[in-house]
All heavy atoms as a GROMACS GRO file, in nm:
protein
  628
    1MET      N    1   9.996   9.836  10.456
    1MET     CA    2   9.852   9.888  10.423
    1MET      C    3   9.814   9.988  10.525
    1MET      O    4   9.829   9.977  10.644
    1MET     CB    5   9.757   9.768  10.411
    1MET     CG    6   9.614   9.816  10.394
    1MET     SD    7   9.502   9.688  10.354
    1MET     CE    8   9.532   9.684  10.183
    2THR      N    9   9.751  10.093  10.481
    2THR     CA   10   9.708  10.204  10.566
    2THR      C   11   9.574  10.168  10.621
    2THR      O   12   9.556  10.142  10.742
    2THR     CB   13   9.713  10.330  10.492
    2THR    OG1   14   9.638  10.329  10.371
    2THR    CG2   15   9.855  10.377  10.455
    3ASN      N   16   9.472  10.177  10.537
    3ASN     CA   17   9.334  10.166  10.588
    3ASN      C   18   9.240  10.112  10.478
    3ASN      O   19   9.263  10.151  10.362
    3ASN     CB   20   9.292  10.307  10.627
    3ASN     CG   21   9.163  10.316  10.704
    3ASN    OD1   22   9.077  10.235  10.684
    3ASN    ND2   23   9.152  10.412  10.787
    4TRP      N   24   9.149  10.037  10.512
    4TRP     CA   25   9.053   9.982  10.412
    4TRP      C   26   8.978  10.098  10.335
    4TRP      O   27   8.934  10.088  10.225
    4TRP     CB   28   8.957   9.880  10.466
    4TRP     CG   29   8.863   9.925  10.566
    4TRP    CD1   30   8.872   9.900  10.707
    4TRP    CD2   31   8.739   9.992  10.547
    4TRP    NE1   32   8.768   9.950  10.768
    4TRP    CE2   33   8.686  10.009  10.673
    4TRP    CE3   34   8.664  10.042  10.440
    4TRP    CZ2   35   8.560  10.079  10.698
    4TRP    CZ3   36   8.547  10.108  10.456
    4TRP    CH2   37   8.494  10.125  10.590
    5ASN      N   38   8.958  10.210  10.407
    5ASN     CA   39   8.895  10.324  10.350
    5ASN      C   40   8.968  10.378  10.226
    5ASN      O   41   8.906  10.441  10.140
    5ASN     CB   42   8.878  10.439  10.446
    5ASN     CG   43   8.777  10.408  10.555
    5ASN    OD1   44   8.671  10.365  10.524
    5ASN    ND2   45   8.815  10.431  10.685
    6ASP      N   46   9.094  10.350  10.208
    6ASP     CA   47   9.169  10.389  10.090
    6ASP      C   48   9.128  10.302   9.972
    6ASP      O   49   9.159  10.344   9.864
    6ASP     CB   50   9.318  10.369  10.120
    6ASP     CG   51   9.372  10.463  10.228
    6ASP    OD1   52   9.316  10.563  10.252
    6ASP    OD2   53   9.475  10.419  10.293
    7TRP      N   54   9.079  10.184   9.993
    7TRP     CA   55   9.042  10.093   9.881
    7TRP      C   56   8.902  10.058   9.868
    7TRP      O   57   8.863   9.992   9.764
    7TRP     CB   58   9.130   9.968   9.909
    7TRP     CG   59   9.280   9.988   9.922
    7TRP    CD1   60   9.341   9.987  10.034
    7TRP    CD2   61   9.365  10.020   9.817
    7TRP    NE1   62   9.482  10.018  10.007
    7TRP    CE2   63   9.499  10.040   9.875
    7TRP    CE3   64   9.357  10.038   9.678
    7TRP    CZ2   65   9.604  10.067   9.800
    7TRP    CZ3   66   9.478  10.067   9.606
    7TRP    CH2   67   9.588  10.083   9.667
    8ILE      N   68   8.810  10.083   9.960
    8ILE     CA   69   8.678  10.044   9.958
    8ILE      C   70   8.591  10.166   9.969
    8ILE      O   71   8.607  10.246  10.056
    8ILE     CB   72   8.648   9.932  10.064
    8ILE    CG1   73   8.721   9.807  10.034
    8ILE    CG2   74   8.495   9.905  10.069
    8ILE    CD1   75   8.721   9.707  10.147
    9ALA      N   76   8.482  10.172   9.886
    9ALA     CA   77   8.388  10.285   9.893
    9ALA      C   78   8.258  10.238   9.882
    9ALA      O   79   8.225  10.128   9.831
    9ALA     CB   80   8.422  10.381   9.780
   10ILE      N   81   8.157  10.310   9.949
   10ILE     CA   82   8.016  10.289   9.939
   10ILE      C   83   7.950  10.400   9.870
   10ILE      O   84   7.962  10.518   9.927
   10ILE     CB   85   7.967  10.258  10.079
   10ILE    CG1   86   8.034  10.137  10.137
   10ILE    CG2   87   7.814  10.237  10.075
   10ILE    CD1   88   8.006  10.116  10.283
   11HIS      N   89   7.888  10.380   9.760
   11HIS     CA   90   7.814  10.478   9.689
   11HIS      C   91   7.674  10.425   9.658
   11HIS      O   92   7.667  10.315   9.601
   11HIS     CB   93   7.879  10.519   9.561
   11HIS     CG   94   8.012  10.578   9.573
   11HIS    ND1   95   8.034  10.713   9.625
   11HIS    CD2   96   8.134  10.530   9.559
   11HIS    CE1   97   8.164  10.738   9.631
   11HIS    NE2   98   8.228  10.626   9.593
   12PRO      N   99   7.565  10.503   9.687
   12PRO     CA  100   7.436  10.452   9.676
   12PRO      C  101   7.405  10.413   9.528
   12PRO      O  102   7.315  10.315   9.505
   12PRO     CB  103   7.342  10.569   9.718
   12PRO     CG  104   7.430  10.659   9.795
   12PRO     CD  105   7.568  10.632   9.760
   13ASP      N  106   7.470  10.480   9.437
   13ASP     CA  107   7.436  10.453   9.296
   13ASP      C  108   7.520  10.345   9.229
   13ASP      O  109   7.507  10.314   9.108
   13ASP     CB  110   7.450  10.582   9.205
   13ASP     CG  111   7.587  10.646   9.225
   13ASP    OD1  112   7.650  10.630   9.329
   13ASP    OD2  113   7.623  10.723   9.132
   14ILE      N  114   7.614  10.281   9.307
   14ILE     CA  115   7.691  10.169   9.252
   14ILE      C  116   7.661  10.038   9.331
   14ILE      O  117   7.677  10.040   9.451
   14ILE     CB  118   7.842  10.206   9.271
   14ILE    CG1  119   7.876  10.330   9.182
   14ILE    CG2  120   7.927  10.085   9.219
   14ILE    CD1  121   8.015  10.386   9.200
   15ARG      N  122   7.615   9.948   9.264
   15ARG     CA  123   7.581   9.806   9.304
   15ARG      C  124   7.486   9.824   9.431
   15ARG      O  125   7.502   9.749   9.531
   15ARG     CB  126   7.712   9.729   9.344
   15ARG     CG  127   7.798   9.702   9.235
   15ARG     CD  128   7.740   9.591   9.145
   15ARG     NE  129   7.710   9.469   9.198
   15ARG     CZ  130   7.788   9.353   9.212
   15ARG    NH1  131   7.912   9.363   9.159
   15ARG    NH2  132   7.750   9.246   9.266
   16GLY      N  133   7.395   9.915   9.430
   16GLY     CA  134   7.295   9.930   9.526
   16GLY      C  135   7.342   9.972   9.677
   16GLY      O  136   7.289   9.948   9.767
   17GLY      N  137   7.459  10.042   9.666
   17GLY     CA  138   7.526  10.093   9.788
   17GLY      C  139   7.605   9.984   9.863
   17GLY      O  140   7.650  10.012   9.977
   18LYS      N  141   7.636   9.871   9.800
   18LYS     CA  142   7.720   9.775   9.854
   18LYS      C  143   7.869   9.827   9.862
   18LYS      O  144   7.902   9.893   9.766
   18LYS     CB  145   7.707   9.644   9.787
   18LYS     CG  146   7.570   9.580   9.798
   18LYS     CD  147   7.564   9.451   9.722
   18LYS     CE  148   7.430   9.396   9.716
   18LYS     NZ  149   7.408   9.285   9.627
   19PRO      N  150   7.944   9.788   9.962
   19PRO     CA  151   8.083   9.832   9.961
   19PRO      C  152   8.155   9.766   9.843
   19PRO      O  153   8.146   9.642   9.819
   19PRO     CB  154   8.142   9.776  10.092
   19PRO     CG  155   8.018   9.727  10.164
   19PRO     CD  156   7.908   9.711  10.076
   20CYS      N  157   8.225   9.848   9.758
   20CYS     CA  158   8.298   9.805   9.645
   20CYS      C  159   8.437   9.846   9.640
   20CYS      O  160   8.472   9.948   9.714
   20CYS     CB  161   8.235   9.857   9.519
   20CYS     SG  162   8.067   9.798   9.476
   21ILE      N  163   8.521   9.776   9.576
   21ILE     CA  164   8.664   9.818   9.559
   21ILE      C  165   8.652   9.952   9.478
   21ILE      O  166   8.585   9.958   9.376
   21ILE     CB  167   8.743   9.714   9.475
   21ILE    CG1  168   8.735   9.574   9.540
   21ILE    CG2  169   8.882   9.764   9.442
   21ILE    CD1  170   8.802   9.571   9.680
   22THR      N  171   8.720  10.056   9.525
   22THR     CA  172   8.710  10.184   9.464
   22THR      C  173   8.750  10.188   9.316
   22THR      O  174   8.848  10.115   9.278
   22THR     CB  175   8.816  10.284   9.538
   22THR    OG1  176   8.776  10.284   9.679
   22THR    CG2  177   8.802  10.416   9.488
   23GLY      N  178   8.668  10.251   9.240
   23GLY     CA  179   8.690  10.252   9.093
   23GLY      C  180   8.645  10.133   9.019
   23GLY      O  181   8.663  10.115   8.900
   24THR      N  182   8.572  10.031   9.086
   24THR     CA  183   8.523   9.916   9.024
   24THR      C  184   8.378   9.896   9.068
   24THR      O  185   8.333   9.963   9.158
   24THR     CB  186   8.607   9.788   9.060
   24THR    OG1  187   8.575   9.744   9.192
   24THR    CG2  188   8.756   9.809   9.046
   25ARG      N  189   8.317   9.789   9.011
   25ARG     CA  190   8.185   9.744   9.063
   25ARG      C  191   8.201   9.614   9.131
   25ARG      O  192   8.101   9.546   9.148
   25ARG     CB  193   8.089   9.737   8.938
   25ARG     CG  194   8.070   9.874   8.874
   25ARG     CD  195   7.973   9.868   8.762
   25ARG     NE  196   7.844   9.799   8.782
   25ARG     CZ  197   7.742   9.862   8.842
   25ARG    NH1  198   7.750   9.983   8.875
   25ARG    NH2  199   7.626   9.801   8.864
   26ILE      N  200   8.320   9.569   9.173
   26ILE     CA  201   8.349   9.453   9.245
   26ILE      C  202   8.318   9.478   9.395
   26ILE      O  203   8.386   9.564   9.453
   26ILE     CB  204   8.487   9.405   9.220
   26ILE    CG1  205   8.512   9.390   9.067
   26ILE    CG2  206   8.523   9.278   9.294
   26ILE    CD1  207   8.663   9.370   9.031
   27THR      N  208   8.228   9.402   9.450
   27THR     CA  209   8.189   9.418   9.586
   27THR      C  210   8.279   9.346   9.679
   27THR      O  211   8.348   9.244   9.646
   27THR     CB  212   8.040   9.378   9.611
   27THR    OG1  213   8.030   9.236   9.602
   27THR    CG2  214   7.948   9.442   9.528
   28VAL      N  215   8.279   9.390   9.810
   28VAL     CA  216   8.353   9.318   9.913
   28VAL      C  217   8.292   9.177   9.917
   28VAL      O  218   8.370   9.079   9.929
   28VAL     CB  219   8.322   9.384  10.050
   28VAL    CG1  220   8.363   9.308  10.158
   28VAL    CG2  221   8.408   9.518  10.044
   29TYR      N  222   8.162   9.163   9.910
   29TYR     CA  223   8.100   9.030   9.920
   29TYR      C  224   8.145   8.944   9.802
   29TYR      O  225   8.172   8.817   9.827
   29TYR     CB  226   7.948   9.055   9.898
   29TYR     CG  227   7.866   8.930   9.906
   29TYR    CD1  228   7.832   8.866  10.022
   29TYR    CD2  229   7.820   8.869   9.784
   29TYR    CE1  230   7.766   8.750  10.035
   29TYR    CE2  231   7.748   8.750   9.796
   29TYR     CZ  232   7.717   8.682   9.913
   29TYR     OH  233   7.649   8.574   9.916
   30ASP      N  234   8.165   8.997   9.685
   30ASP     CA  235   8.214   8.920   9.570
   30ASP      C  236   8.350   8.848   9.610
   30ASP      O  237   8.369   8.735   9.590
   30ASP     CB  238   8.237   9.003   9.443
   30ASP     CG  239   8.110   9.049   9.388
   30ASP    OD1  240   8.001   8.989   9.405
   30ASP    OD2  241   8.110   9.157   9.317
   31ILE      N  242   8.439   8.933   9.655
   31ILE     CA  243   8.574   8.889   9.688
   31ILE      C  244   8.570   8.789   9.802
   31ILE      O  245   8.631   8.678   9.798
   31ILE     CB  246   8.662   8.998   9.722
   31ILE    CG1  247   8.680   9.100   9.611
   31ILE    CG2  248   8.804   8.950   9.770
   31ILE    CD1  249   8.738   9.049   9.488
   32LEU      N  250   8.484   8.810   9.906
   32LEU     CA  251   8.476   8.719  10.015
   32LEU      C  252   8.410   8.586   9.963
   32LEU      O  253   8.455   8.480  10.004
   32LEU     CB  254   8.385   8.779  10.126
   32LEU     CG  255   8.448   8.890  10.205
   32LEU    CD1  256   8.348   8.955  10.296
   32LEU    CD2  257   8.568   8.854  10.282
   33GLU      N  258   8.321   8.590   9.875
   33GLU     CA  259   8.255   8.460   9.824
   33GLU      C  260   8.366   8.387   9.735
   33GLU      O  261   8.366   8.266   9.757
   33GLU     CB  262   8.146   8.506   9.727
   33GLU     CG  263   8.015   8.524   9.804
   33GLU     CD  264   7.955   8.400   9.857
   33GLU    OE1  265   7.923   8.312   9.774
   33GLU    OE2  266   7.938   8.390   9.979
   34TYR      N  267   8.453   8.448   9.662
   34TYR     CA  268   8.544   8.381   9.591
   34TYR      C  269   8.653   8.318   9.690
   34TYR      O  270   8.688   8.204   9.661
   34TYR     CB  271   8.632   8.474   9.492
   34TYR     CG  272   8.541   8.544   9.394
   34TYR    CD1  273   8.562   8.686   9.358
   34TYR    CD2  274   8.439   8.474   9.320
   34TYR    CE1  275   8.478   8.740   9.258
   34TYR    CE2  276   8.361   8.533   9.228
   34TYR     CZ  277   8.384   8.666   9.197
   34TYR     OH  278   8.301   8.728   9.098
   35LEU      N  279   8.697   8.384   9.781
   35LEU     CA  280   8.780   8.332   9.885
   35LEU      C  281   8.714   8.217   9.959
   35LEU      O  282   8.784   8.104   9.973
   35LEU     CB  283   8.832   8.437   9.986
   35LEU     CG  284   8.925   8.541   9.927
   35LEU    CD1  285   8.936   8.663  10.033
   35LEU    CD2  286   9.056   8.491   9.898
   36ALA      N  287   8.596   8.231  10.002
   36ALA     CA  288   8.522   8.126  10.072
   36ALA      C  289   8.506   8.001   9.978
   36ALA      O  290   8.502   7.885  10.019
   36ALA     CB  291   8.394   8.174  10.123
   37GLY      N  292   8.487   8.022   9.852
   37GLY     CA  293   8.468   7.914   9.749
   37GLY      C  294   8.601   7.843   9.726
   37GLY      O  295   8.600   7.750   9.643
   38GLY      N  296   8.710   7.889   9.780
   38GLY     CA  297   8.830   7.819   9.755
   38GLY      C  298   8.934   7.883   9.654
   38GLY      O  299   9.045   7.831   9.636
   39MET      N  300   8.892   8.001   9.598
   39MET     CA  301   8.992   8.066   9.511
   39MET      C  302   9.096   8.128   9.588
   39MET      O  303   9.078   8.179   9.704
   39MET     CB  304   8.919   8.182   9.434
   39MET     CG  305   8.831   8.137   9.322
   39MET     SD  306   8.749   8.269   9.226
   39MET     CE  307   8.889   8.320   9.121
   40SER      N  308   9.217   8.114   9.540
   40SER     CA  309   9.332   8.181   9.602
   40SER      C  310   9.333   8.330   9.565
   40SER      O  311   9.279   8.377   9.465
   40SER     CB  312   9.464   8.116   9.559
   40SER     OG  313   9.484   8.149   9.418
   41GLU      N  314   9.414   8.404   9.635
   41GLU     CA  315   9.430   8.546   9.610
   41GLU      C  316   9.491   8.553   9.459
   41GLU      O  317   9.445   8.644   9.380
   41GLU     CB  318   9.530   8.615   9.697
   41GLU     CG  319   9.555   8.757   9.672
   41GLU     CD  320   9.650   8.819   9.771
   41GLU    OE1  321   9.618   8.825   9.893
   41GLU    OE2  322   9.756   8.867   9.730
   42ALA      N  323   9.585   8.469   9.428
   42ALA     CA  324   9.642   8.476   9.294
   42ALA      C  325   9.544   8.454   9.181
   42ALA      O  326   9.547   8.515   9.082
   42ALA     CB  327   9.762   8.376   9.284
   43GLU      N  328   9.449   8.368   9.211
   43GLU     CA  329   9.340   8.330   9.111
   43GLU      C  330   9.247   8.448   9.097
   43GLU      O  331   9.213   8.482   8.975
   43GLU     CB  332   9.266   8.205   9.156
   43GLU     CG  333   9.340   8.077   9.142
   43GLU     CD  334   9.277   7.962   9.196
   43GLU    OE1  335   9.210   7.971   9.307
   43GLU    OE2  336   9.281   7.848   9.143
   44ILE      N  337   9.220   8.513   9.201
   44ILE     CA  338   9.131   8.630   9.193
   44ILE      C  339   9.193   8.738   9.117
   44ILE      O  340   9.135   8.799   9.032
   44ILE     CB  341   9.080   8.673   9.342
   44ILE    CG1  342   8.995   8.563   9.411
   44ILE    CG2  343   9.011   8.809   9.332
   44ILE    CD1  344   8.984   8.593   9.556
   45LEU      N  345   9.321   8.769   9.144
   45LEU     CA  346   9.391   8.870   9.082
   45LEU      C  347   9.408   8.841   8.929
   45LEU      O  348   9.405   8.929   8.846
   45LEU     CB  349   9.526   8.886   9.143
   45LEU     CG  350   9.528   8.934   9.294
   45LEU    CD1  351   9.666   8.946   9.345
   45LEU    CD2  352   9.458   9.070   9.304
   46ALA      N  353   9.426   8.714   8.896
   46ALA     CA  354   9.434   8.677   8.756
   46ALA      C  355   9.303   8.701   8.687
   46ALA      O  356   9.304   8.737   8.567
   46ALA     CB  357   9.481   8.536   8.747
   47ASP      N  358   9.195   8.665   8.752
   47ASP     CA  359   9.057   8.692   8.692
   47ASP      C  360   9.021   8.838   8.678
   47ASP      O  361   8.928   8.868   8.599
   47ASP     CB  362   8.948   8.615   8.769
   47ASP     CG  363   8.952   8.459   8.741
   47ASP    OD1  364   9.030   8.421   8.656
   47ASP    OD2  365   8.882   8.387   8.814
   48PHE      N  366   9.072   8.918   8.771
   48PHE     CA  367   9.035   9.053   8.767
   48PHE      C  368   9.161   9.140   8.762
   48PHE      O  369   9.214   9.188   8.871
   48PHE     CB  370   8.951   9.096   8.891
   48PHE     CG  371   8.822   9.014   8.910
   48PHE    CD1  372   8.820   8.899   8.972
   48PHE    CD2  373   8.708   9.065   8.847
   48PHE    CE1  374   8.704   8.832   8.983
   48PHE    CE2  375   8.590   8.996   8.849
   48PHE     CZ  376   8.575   8.876   8.918
   49PRO      N  377   9.218   9.167   8.650
   49PRO     CA  378   9.345   9.238   8.635
   49PRO      C  379   9.348   9.373   8.697
   49PRO      O  380   9.453   9.425   8.722
   49PRO     CB  381   9.364   9.244   8.481
   49PRO     CG  382   9.274   9.143   8.425
   49PRO     CD  383   9.162   9.123   8.522
   50SER      N  384   9.234   9.431   8.716
   50SER     CA  385   9.231   9.570   8.771
   50SER      C  386   9.251   9.569   8.925
   50SER      O  387   9.278   9.669   8.987
   50SER     CB  388   9.095   9.640   8.740
   50SER     OG  389   8.986   9.565   8.799
   51LEU      N  390   9.247   9.454   8.978
   51LEU     CA  391   9.262   9.436   9.132
   51LEU      C  392   9.412   9.414   9.158
   51LEU      O  393   9.493   9.364   9.079
   51LEU     CB  394   9.183   9.322   9.177
   51LEU     CG  395   9.026   9.325   9.183
   51LEU    CD1  396   8.974   9.206   9.250
   51LEU    CD2  397   8.984   9.454   9.251
   52LYS      N  398   9.449   9.462   9.287
   52LYS     CA  399   9.581   9.439   9.341
   52LYS      C  400   9.561   9.358   9.470
   52LYS      O  401   9.454   9.351   9.526
   52LYS     CB  402   9.647   9.572   9.369
   52LYS     CG  403   9.655   9.665   9.256
   52LYS     CD  404   9.710   9.806   9.296
   52LYS     CE  405   9.719   9.899   9.179
   52LYS     NZ  406   9.756  10.030   9.226
   53ALA      N  407   9.674   9.303   9.504
   53ALA     CA  408   9.678   9.230   9.643
   53ALA      C  409   9.623   9.318   9.757
   53ALA      O  410   9.552   9.273   9.840
   53ALA     CB  411   9.818   9.184   9.666
   54GLU      N  412   9.649   9.450   9.746
   54GLU     CA  413   9.610   9.542   9.851
   54GLU      C  414   9.460   9.549   9.862
   54GLU      O  415   9.399   9.566   9.969
   54GLU     CB  416   9.659   9.683   9.830
   54GLU     CG  417   9.804   9.702   9.845
   54GLU     CD  418   9.888   9.665   9.720
   54GLU    OE1  419   9.832   9.617   9.614
   54GLU    OE2  420  10.016   9.683   9.734
   55HIS      N  421   9.394   9.532   9.746
   55HIS     CA  422   9.245   9.529   9.744
   55HIS      C  423   9.191   9.409   9.822
   55HIS      O  424   9.089   9.413   9.900
   55HIS     CB  425   9.194   9.522   9.604
   55HIS     CG  426   9.221   9.650   9.528
   55HIS    ND1  427   9.277   9.642   9.405
   55HIS    CD2  428   9.197   9.776   9.552
   55HIS    CE1  429   9.289   9.760   9.356
   55HIS    NE2  430   9.248   9.843   9.446
   56VAL      N  431   9.242   9.288   9.802
   56VAL     CA  432   9.199   9.170   9.870
   56VAL      C  433   9.226   9.180  10.018
   56VAL      O  434   9.142   9.156  10.105
   56VAL     CB  435   9.274   9.039   9.812
   56VAL    CG1  436   9.234   8.919   9.887
   56VAL    CG2  437   9.236   9.022   9.671
   57ARG      N  438   9.336   9.230  10.060
   57ARG     CA  439   9.369   9.256  10.207
   57ARG      C  440   9.270   9.362  10.262
   57ARG      O  441   9.228   9.353  10.374
   57ARG     CB  442   9.513   9.297  10.218
   57ARG     CG  443   9.604   9.172  10.211
   57ARG     CD  444   9.744   9.209  10.261
   57ARG     NE  445   9.823   9.286  10.169
   57ARG     CZ  446   9.877   9.236  10.047
   57ARG    NH1  447   9.862   9.108  10.022
   57ARG    NH2  448   9.944   9.311   9.969
   58ALA      N  449   9.236   9.463  10.188
   58ALA     CA  450   9.136   9.571  10.228
   58ALA      C  451   9.002   9.502  10.252
   58ALA      O  452   8.938   9.538  10.352
   58ALA     CB  453   9.129   9.681  10.134
   59VAL      N  454   8.957   9.408  10.166
   59VAL     CA  455   8.835   9.337  10.181
   59VAL      C  456   8.833   9.257  10.311
   59VAL      O  457   8.740   9.263  10.388
   59VAL     CB  458   8.806   9.242  10.065
   59VAL    CG1  459   8.703   9.136  10.099
   59VAL    CG2  460   8.769   9.327   9.938
   60LEU      N  461   8.942   9.189  10.339
   60LEU     CA  462   8.955   9.105  10.461
   60LEU      C  463   8.956   9.206  10.583
   60LEU      O  464   8.889   9.177  10.689
   60LEU     CB  465   9.080   9.023  10.462
   60LEU     CG  466   9.071   8.913  10.352
   60LEU    CD1  467   9.214   8.841  10.353
   60LEU    CD2  468   8.964   8.815  10.382
   61MET      N  469   9.022   9.318  10.582
   61MET     CA  470   9.027   9.410  10.682
   61MET      C  471   8.892   9.474  10.709
   61MET      O  472   8.850   9.476  10.821
   61MET     CB  473   9.128   9.519  10.653
   61MET     CG  474   9.150   9.628  10.768
   61MET     SD  475   9.264   9.754  10.713
   61MET     CE  476   9.421   9.656  10.704
   62PHE      N  477   8.821   9.501  10.602
   62PHE     CA  478   8.680   9.559  10.618
   62PHE      C  479   8.593   9.453  10.686
   62PHE      O  480   8.514   9.488  10.769
   62PHE     CB  481   8.631   9.586  10.473
   62PHE     CG  482   8.489   9.640  10.475
   62PHE    CD1  483   8.457   9.777  10.474
   62PHE    CD2  484   8.378   9.553  10.463
   62PHE    CE1  485   8.331   9.813  10.477
   62PHE    CE2  486   8.251   9.591  10.460
   62PHE     CZ  487   8.230   9.725  10.468
   63ALA      N  488   8.595   9.324  10.637
   63ALA     CA  489   8.510   9.222  10.696
   63ALA      C  490   8.551   9.206  10.838
   63ALA      O  491   8.455   9.190  10.926
   63ALA     CB  492   8.527   9.095  10.617
   64ALA      N  493   8.674   9.199  10.870
   64ALA     CA  494   8.714   9.176  11.018
   64ALA      C  495   8.672   9.290  11.105
   64ALA      O  496   8.616   9.268  11.207
   64ALA     CB  497   8.871   9.157  11.023
   65GLN      N  498   8.691   9.418  11.057
   65GLN     CA  499   8.643   9.526  11.130
   65GLN      C  500   8.492   9.534  11.156
   65GLN      O  501   8.450   9.562  11.265
   65GLN     CB  502   8.698   9.666  11.076
   65GLN     CG  503   8.673   9.780  11.155
   65GLN     CD  504   8.723   9.907  11.094
   65GLN    OE1  505   8.783   9.902  11.001
   65GLN    NE2  506   8.699  10.023  11.162
   66ARG      N  507   8.426   9.499  11.048
   66ARG     CA  508   8.285   9.496  11.062
   66ARG      C  509   8.228   9.394  11.155
   66ARG      O  510   8.141   9.413  11.241
   66ARG     CB  511   8.212   9.470  10.923
   66ARG     CG  512   8.067   9.478  10.928
   66ARG     CD  513   8.005   9.482  10.783
   66ARG     NE  514   7.867   9.503  10.786
   66ARG     CZ  515   7.769   9.417  10.797
   66ARG    NH1  516   7.799   9.284  10.808
   66ARG    NH2  517   7.644   9.443  10.800
   67GLU      N  518   8.288   9.280  11.156
   67GLU     CA  519   8.255   9.166  11.245
   67GLU      C  520   8.294   9.202  11.390
   67GLU      O  521   8.208   9.181  11.477
   67GLU     CB  522   8.335   9.033  11.206
   67GLU     CG  523   8.309   8.918  11.288
   67GLU     CD  524   8.157   8.874  11.292
   67GLU    OE1  525   8.084   8.904  11.189
   67GLU    OE2  526   8.116   8.808  11.392
   68ARG      N  527   8.405   9.265  11.411
   68ARG     CA  528   8.440   9.301  11.540
   68ARG      C  529   8.342   9.406  11.600
   68ARG      O  530   8.300   9.395  11.714
   68ARG     CB  531   8.582   9.369  11.534
   68ARG     CG  532   8.640   9.402  11.675
   68ARG     CD  533   8.782   9.463  11.675
   68ARG     NE  534   8.889   9.428  11.592
   68ARG     CZ  535   8.917   9.438  11.461
   68ARG    NH1  536   8.847   9.480  11.389
   68ARG    NH2  537   9.018   9.392  11.397
   69ARG      N  538   8.301   9.496  11.510
   69ARG     CA  539   8.205   9.593  11.568
   69ARG      C  540   8.072   9.542  11.590
   69ARG      O  541   8.004   9.575  11.684
   69ARG     CB  542   8.196   9.713  11.469
   69ARG     CG  543   8.322   9.797  11.469
   69ARG     CD  544   8.296   9.925  11.391
   69ARG     NE  545   8.432   9.984  11.387
   69ARG     CZ  546   8.448  10.119  11.392
   69ARG    NH1  547   8.346  10.194  11.394
   69ARG    NH2  548   8.572  10.173  11.385
   70LEU      N  549   8.032   9.445  11.505
   70LEU     CA  550   7.902   9.382  11.529
   70LEU      C  551   7.906   9.291  11.660
   70LEU      O  552   7.810   9.297  11.736
   70LEU     CB  553   7.870   9.289  11.411
   70LEU     CG  554   7.821   9.361  11.288
   70LEU    CD1  555   7.814   9.254  11.170
   70LEU    CD2  556   7.693   9.428  11.297
   71SER      N  557   8.007   9.230  11.691
   71SER     CA  558   8.027   9.146  11.806
   71SER      C  559   8.040   9.236  11.925
   71SER      O  560   8.004   9.183  12.040
   71SER     CB  561   8.149   9.055  11.793
   71SER     OG  562   8.263   9.134  11.806
   72MET      N  563   8.069   9.359  11.916
   72MET     CA  564   8.078   9.450  12.027
   72MET      C  565   7.953   9.532  12.049
   72MET      O  566   7.939   9.602  12.138
   72MET     CB  567   8.193   9.542  12.018
   72MET     CG  568   8.332   9.477  12.023
   72MET     SD  569   8.478   9.574  12.002
   72MET     CE  570   8.428   9.740  11.998
   73GLY      N  571   7.849   9.502  11.966
   73GLY     CA  572   7.721   9.558  11.975
   73GLY      C  573   7.708   9.700  11.915
   73GLY      O  574   7.623   9.778  11.955
   74HIS      N  575   7.784   9.725  11.812
   74HIS     CA  576   7.776   9.854  11.761
   74HIS      C  577   7.758   9.835  11.602
   74HIS      O  578   7.852   9.878  11.523
   74HIS     CB  579   7.913   9.932  11.765
   74HIS     CG  580   7.954   9.951  11.909
   74HIS    ND1  581   7.891  10.037  11.997
   74HIS    CD2  582   8.053   9.889  11.988
   74HIS    CE1  583   7.949  10.030  12.119
   74HIS    NE2  584   8.039   9.935  12.113
   75PRO      N  585   7.650   9.780  11.557
   75PRO     CA  586   7.628   9.745  11.420
   75PRO      C  587   7.616   9.862  11.320
   75PRO      O  588   7.645   9.853  11.201
   75PRO     CB  589   7.502   9.667  11.423
   75PRO     CG  590   7.428   9.712  11.542
   75PRO     CD  591   7.535   9.740  11.645
   76HIS      N  592   7.589   9.979  11.370
   76HIS     CA  593   7.567  10.091  11.282
   76HIS      C  594   7.694  10.176  11.267
   76HIS      O  595   7.691  10.271  11.173
   76HIS     CB  596   7.451  10.181  11.324
   76HIS     CG  597   7.321  10.100  11.337
   76HIS    ND1  598   7.263  10.052  11.224
   76HIS    CD2  599   7.245  10.064  11.445
   76HIS    CE1  600   7.144   9.982  11.269
   76HIS    NE2  601   7.145   9.987  11.396
   77GLU      N  602   7.798  10.145  11.334
   77GLU     CA  603   7.909  10.234  11.326
   77GLU      C  604   7.997  10.208  11.199
   77GLU      O  605   8.092  10.287  11.164
   77GLU     CB  606   8.009  10.211  11.451
   77GLU     CG  607   7.947  10.270  11.578
   77GLU     CD  608   8.037  10.266  11.691
   77GLU    OE1  609   8.155  10.232  11.669
   77GLU    OE2  610   7.981  10.283  11.805
   78ILE      N  611   7.975  10.105  11.136
   78ILE     CA  612   8.054  10.074  11.009
   78ILE      C  613   7.970  10.076  10.889
   78ILE      O  614   7.989   9.992  10.797
   78ILE     CB  615   8.141   9.942  11.031
   78ILE    CG1  616   8.238   9.927  10.916
   78ILE    CG2  617   8.047   9.826  11.035
   78ILE    CD1  618   8.352   9.846  10.945
   79ALA      N  619   7.881  10.164  10.879
   79ALA     CA  620   7.796  10.179  10.763
   79ALA      C  621   7.873  10.202  10.640
   79ALA      O  622   7.838  10.176  10.530
   79ALA     CB  623   7.682  10.280  10.786
   80ALA      N  624   7.981  10.277  10.653
   80ALA     CA  625   8.070  10.311  10.539
   80ALA      C  626   8.214  10.282  10.575
   80ALA      O  627   8.251  10.262  10.678
   80ALA     CB  628   8.040  10.463  10.511
   0.00000   0.00000   0.00000
């Protein structure tokens, strides 16, 4: 995988500017909630045929990078 930027976009007019899987209205938060709720990657991909495994990994990469930056005291550096 190259970069989460290849798979996640933030547009003010889509889902209120929440980070979404590019070309969809599925948010990073949606995928994280499904995973936290116990859904497997395979179950998520089965429920959303437009998603690929790369999308799920990009969501995790996005969340990890955001958390890392927040913990380092740079909360505004990952606005997009």
